[in-house]
C-alpha positions in Angstrom: 97.6 69.6 49.8 94.2 68.1 50.9 92.0 67.6 53.8 91.8 64.1 55.4 90.2 62.7 58.6 92.5 62.1 61.5 92.1 61.2 65.2 93.4 63.4 68.0 95.2 61.8 70.9 93.9 63.5 74.1 92.8 66.5 72.0 96.3 66.8 70.5 97.6 66.4 67.0 101.3 65.5 66.3 101.7 66.9 62.8 105.3 65.4 62.4 103.7 62.0 62.8 100.7 62.9 60.5 102.9 64.5 57.8 106.2 62.7 57.9 107.4 63.9 54.5 106.7 67.6 55.1 110.0 68.6 56.3 111.3 69.9 59.7 111.2 73.8 59.5 109.0 76.5 58.1 105.9 74.2 57.3 102.2 74.8 58.0 99.4 72.5 58.8 95.7 73.2 59.2 93.1 71.2 61.1 89.4 71.4 61.6 87.1 70.1 64.2 83.4 70.7 65.0 81.4 70.9 68.2 77.6 70.4 68.4 76.0 72.7 71.0 72.4 72.1 72.1 72.0 75.9 72.8 73.8 79.1 72.7 76.4 79.0 75.5 79.7 80.0 76.7 82.6 77.5 76.8 86.2 77.5 77.8 88.9 76.3 75.3 92.3 75.1 76.4 94.6 75.6 73.5 98.2 74.7 72.8 100.5 74.9 69.7 104.0 74.1 68.9 105.3 76.4 67.4 103.2 79.3 66.1 99.4 78.9 66.0 96.1 80.5 65.3 92.5 79.3 66.0 89.3 80.6 64.4 85.7 79.9 65.4 83.2 79.8 62.6 79.5 79.1 63.4 77.9 76.6 61.0 75.9 78.4 58.4 77.6 81.7 58.9 79.4 83.6 56.2 83.3 83.2 56.1 83.5 86.8 57.1 81.8 85.9 60.4 84.7 83.7 61.5 86.7 85.3 64.2 90.3 84.7 65.6 90.1 83.3 69.2 93.8 82.6 69.7 97.2 83.7 68.2 100.6 82.4 69.1 103.2 84.4 67.1 106.3 83.0 68.9 107.9 79.6 69.3 106.4 77.5 72.0 106.5 74.1 73.6 103.1 72.7 73.2 101.0 72.4 76.3 97.3 71.6 76.3 96.7 74.6 78.8 99.0 77.0 77.0 96.1 79.5 76.5 92.7 79.5 78.1 90.0 81.3 76.1 86.2 81.9 76.7 84.2 81.5 73.6 80.4 81.9 72.7 79.2 78.7 71.0 76.1 79.0 68.9 73.2 76.4 68.9 74.2 73.8 66.4 77.5 73.1 64.8 80.5 75.3 65.6 83.7 74.8 63.5 87.1 75.5 64.9 90.0 75.9 62.4 93.6 75.5 63.6 96.8 76.7 61.8 100.2 75.8 63.0 103.7 76.8 61.7 106.7 74.7 62.7 109.9 76.5 63.2 111.7 73.3 64.1 111.7 70.2 66.4 108.2 69.3 67.7 105.1 70.3 65.7 101.5 70.0 66.9 98.3 71.5 68.4 96.0 70.8 71.2 92.4 71.9 71.6 90.2 71.0 74.6 86.7 72.2 75.2 85.1 72.4 78.7 
């Protein structure tokens, strides 16, 4: 396994297309994106996952123990960009979002939009 750059389509990743040889069921993918904020501010995230998912927020320069979970989906789901709406506090500078998705079967992806 390794990290590689990819482009999201409308804020969404299709892991079946990105990882075609990974299998159909019980597979995990991780993604990371960063947001540059000019100041400390609140933001609204619109998150979706198919199937299970988790999102962490980790301010740049912070210790790993300072990362915190902002979204968890423990069940199967059809991916929708507005599946969950979450308010977060962005720190001035880079803010990293880490996304984990577990595919139970069929479609496999994640969406993350920041307002």
